[in-house]
DRENDO-1510 file (C-alpha; in Angstrom, 1 decimal, always signed):
<recs>
REC; n; res; u; v; w
REC; 1; MET; -12.7; -8.9; +35.4 .
REC; 2; VAL; -15.5; -6.3; +36.6 .
REC; 3; ARG; -12.4; -3.7; +37.3 .
REC; 4; GLY; -11.7; -4.1; +33.7 .
REC; 5; LEU; -15.2; -3.9; +32.1 .
REC; 6; VAL; -16.2; -0.5; +34.0 .
REC; 7; LEU; -13.5; +0.7; +33.3 .
REC; 8; LYS; -14.2; +0.3; +29.0 .
REC; 9; ALA; -18.1; +1.0; +29.5 .
REC; 10; VAL; -16.2; +4.7; +31.6 .
REC; 11; ILE; -14.2; +5.3; +28.6 .
REC; 12; ALA; -16.8; +4.0; +26.5 .
REC; 13; LEU; -19.6; +6.7; +27.9 .
REC; 14; LEU; -16.3; +9.4; +28.0 .
REC; 15; ALA; -16.1; +9.4; +24.3 .
REC; 16; LEU; -20.1; +9.3; +23.9 .
REC; 17; LEU; -20.1; +12.5; +25.9 .
REC; 18; ILE; -17.2; +14.2; +24.1 .
REC; 19; LEU; -17.9; +13.6; +20.5 .
REC; 20; THR; -22.2; +14.1; +21.1 .
REC; 21; ASN; -20.5; +17.9; +22.4 .
REC; 22; CYS; -18.3; +18.8; +19.3 .
REC; 23; ALA; -19.9; +21.3; +17.4 .
REC; 24; ASP; -18.4; +21.6; +13.3 .
REC; 25; GLU; -19.5; +22.9; +10.4 .
REC; 26; ARG; -20.5; +19.9; +9.1 .
REC; 27; THR; -22.1; +21.2; +5.6 .
REC; 28; PRO; -21.5; +19.1; +2.3 .
REC; 29; SER; -21.6; +19.9; -1.1 .
REC; 30; ARG; -21.7; +19.0; -3.8 .
REC; 31; SER; -18.1; +18.0; -5.1 .
REC; 32; PRO; -17.5; +18.5; -9.0 .
REC; 33; PHE; -15.4; +15.1; -9.8 .
REC; 34; ALA; -18.9; +12.5; -9.1 .
REC; 35; GLU; -22.0; +12.1; -10.1 .
REC; 36; ALA; -24.0; +10.9; -6.7 .
REC; 37; SER; -27.3; +10.6; -5.8 .
REC; 38; THR; -30.3; +10.4; -2.2 .
REC; 39; ASP; -32.5; +8.7; -4.8 .
REC; 40; THR; -32.2; +5.2; -3.3 .
REC; 41; GLY; -32.6; +2.4; -5.1 .
REC; 42; HIS; -32.9; +4.4; -8.8 .
REC; 43; MET; -30.0; +3.2; -10.1 .
REC; 44; ALA; -29.9; -0.3; -8.2 .
REC; 45; GLN; -32.8; -0.8; -10.3 .
REC; 46; THR; -31.1; -0.4; -13.6 .
REC; 47; GLY; -28.4; -2.7; -12.9 .
REC; 48; ALA; -25.8; -0.7; -11.3 .
REC; 49; VAL; -22.8; -3.0; -9.4 .
REC; 50; THR; -23.9; -3.2; -5.2 .
REC; 51; VAL; -21.4; -2.4; -2.6 .
REC; 52; LYS; -22.0; -3.6; +1.1 .
REC; 53; LEU; -20.4; -1.0; +3.3 .
REC; 54; VAL; -19.4; -2.1; +7.9 .
REC; 55; VAL; -19.2; +1.1; +9.3 .
REC; 56; THR; -18.3; -0.1; +13.4 .
REC; 57; GLU; -15.7; +2.0; +16.2 .
REC; 58; PHE; -13.4; +2.5; +14.5 .
REC; 59; GLY; -13.1; +0.5; +10.9 .
REC; 60; ILE; -14.9; +0.7; +7.9 .
REC; 61; GLU; -15.5; -2.6; +5.7 .
REC; 62; SER; -15.6; -2.4; +2.0 .
REC; 63; SER; -17.0; -5.4; -0.1 .
REC; 64; LEU; -15.5; -3.8; -3.2 .
REC; 65; THR; -12.0; -1.5; -3.1 .
REC; 66; SER; -11.4; -0.6; -6.7 .
REC; 67; PHE; -13.8; +1.1; -8.8 .
REC; 68; LYS; -14.7; +1.5; -13.1 .
REC; 69; VAL; -15.2; +5.4; -14.4 .
REC; 70; GLY; -18.3; +5.4; -16.0 .
REC; 71; THR; -20.0; +2.1; -14.3 .
REC; 72; PRO; -22.7; +3.0; -11.6 .
REC; 73; TYR; -23.0; +1.8; -7.5 .
REC; 74; HIS; -24.9; +1.9; -5.7 .
REC; 75; PHE; -24.1; +1.7; -2.0 .
REC; 76; ILE; -25.6; +0.7; +1.0 .
REC; 77; VAL; -24.1; +0.8; +4.6 .
REC; 78; THR; -25.1; -0.1; +7.7 .
REC; 79; ASN; -23.5; +1.6; +11.2 .
REC; 80; LYS; -23.2; -1.6; +13.1 .
REC; 81; GLY; -21.4; +0.3; +16.0 .
REC; 82; VAL; -22.7; +1.6; +19.0 .
REC; 83; LEU; -21.6; +5.5; +18.7 .
REC; 84; PRO; -23.3; +7.5; +15.2 .
REC; 85; HIS; -21.0; +7.1; +12.3 .
REC; 86; GLU; -20.6; +9.4; +9.4 .
REC; 87; LEU; -19.6; +8.1; +6.0 .
REC; 88; VAL; -17.8; +10.4; +3.3 .
REC; 89; LEU; -16.6; +9.0; -0.4 .
REC; 90; THR; -13.5; +11.7; -0.7 .
REC; 91; LYS; -9.6; +12.5; -0.7 .
REC; 92; PRO; -8.0; +11.2; +2.3 .
REC; 93; LYS; -7.7; +14.2; +5.2 .
REC; 94; GLY; -4.7; +16.5; +4.3 .
REC; 95; PRO; -3.1; +20.0; +4.3 .
REC; 96; GLU; -5.5; +21.4; +2.0 .
REC; 97; MET; -8.2; +20.5; +3.9 .
REC; 98; ALA; -8.0; +22.5; +7.2 .
REC; 99; SER; -12.0; +22.0; +7.9 .
REC; 100; ILE; -14.1; +19.7; +7.8 .
REC; 101; THR; -15.8; +22.1; +6.0 .
REC; 102; ASP; -12.5; +21.6; +3.3 .
REC; 103; LEU; -12.8; +18.2; +3.1 .
REC; 104; TYR; -16.2; +18.4; +2.1 .
REC; 105; GLN; -15.8; +20.5; -0.6 .
REC; 106; PHE; -13.5; +17.4; -2.5 .
REC; 107; ALA; -16.5; +14.8; -1.3 .
REC; 108; LEU; -17.5; +12.7; -3.9 .
REC; 109; SER; -20.6; +11.9; -0.6 .
REC; 110; VAL; -21.2; +12.5; +2.3 .
REC; 111; VAL; -23.8; +10.6; +5.0 .
REC; 112; GLN; -23.7; +12.5; +7.9 .
REC; 113; GLU; -23.5; +11.4; +11.6 .
REC; 114; ASN; -27.5; +11.8; +12.5 .
REC; 115; ASP; -28.7; +10.4; +9.6 .
REC; 116; LEU; -25.9; +7.4; +10.9 .
REC; 117; PRO; -26.7; +6.0; +14.0 .
REC; 118; SER; -26.5; +3.3; +15.7 .
REC; 119; GLY; -28.1; +0.1; +13.8 .
REC; 120; ALA; -29.1; +2.6; +11.2 .
REC; 121; ARG; -28.3; +1.7; +6.8 .
REC; 122; ARG; -28.8; +4.4; +4.2 .
REC; 123; GLU; -28.3; +3.8; +0.9 .
REC; 124; PHE; -26.4; +5.8; -2.1 .
REC; 125; ASP; -25.3; +5.8; -5.7 .
REC; 126; VAL; -22.3; +7.1; -7.4 .
REC; 127; ILE; -21.1; +7.2; -10.6 .
REC; 128; PHE; -17.3; +8.2; -11.0 .
REC; 129; GLN; -15.8; +10.4; -13.5 .
REC; 130; ASP; -12.1; +9.8; -13.1 .
REC; 131; VAL; -9.4; +7.8; -12.7 .
REC; 132; TYR; -8.3; +7.7; -8.6 .
REC; 133; SER; -5.1; +6.0; -8.1 .
REC; 134; PRO; -4.6; +3.2; -4.9 .
REC; 135; GLY; -5.2; +5.8; -2.2 .
REC; 136; THR; -6.2; +8.9; -3.6 .
REC; 137; LEU; -9.7; +8.3; -2.9 .
REC; 138; GLU; -10.9; +7.0; +1.0 .
REC; 139; PHE; -14.4; +6.0; +3.0 .
REC; 140; ALA; -13.3; +8.3; +6.0 .
REC; 141; CYS; -15.7; +8.8; +9.5 .
REC; 142; HIS; -14.2; +12.5; +10.0 .
REC; 143; ILE; -16.1; +13.2; +13.6 .
REC; 144; GLN; -13.9; +14.3; +16.1 .
REC; 145; GLY; -10.8; +11.5; +16.9 .
REC; 146; HIS; -13.0; +9.1; +14.8 .
REC; 147; TYR; -10.6; +9.1; +11.5 .
REC; 148; GLU; -7.4; +10.0; +14.2 .
REC; 149; ALA; -8.6; +6.2; +15.5 .
REC; 150; GLY; -8.2; +4.3; +11.7 .
REC; 151; MET; -12.3; +4.2; +10.2 .
REC; 152; LYS; -10.7; +5.4; +7.2 .
REC; 153; LEU; -10.8; +3.0; +4.2 .
REC; 154; ALA; -8.7; +2.9; +1.1 .
REC; 155; LEU; -9.7; +2.6; -2.7 .
REC; 156; ALA; -8.9; +3.4; -6.1 .
REC; 157; VAL; -11.1; +3.9; -9.3 .
REC; 158; ASP; -9.4; +2.6; -13.4 .
</recs>
């Protein structure tokens, strides 16, 4: 039992060391697909639908996964994991997204890793402008190894 706990601790420590030493070009850009705002609380005070998101190792849970075009949404994301995470609202990772910069080009919203350490809570607002069938948008963490470990959640917009 003790040996199992020590092994888990060593694996977690190695994962943390690897993740903190990985550098990439994480520079989000504005997307033409949606209006996004970092003005936390503006939409919350104007009748937006509040959506609660929780990120952990290695999963994402959302109070909603189906959204409506033109409806304002106020997202509240909480990192209940031990590791820092990011939360990107974008198209699923595909061959046309060779780098993280390509991925961010399609992003509707990005909460970066340094803004979402363990225990942190961040808010952002989105009004979807286009229809997206199920699976053509997702919430995801693209820190090295997280997406591959299943840290993604499909959503739909109609």
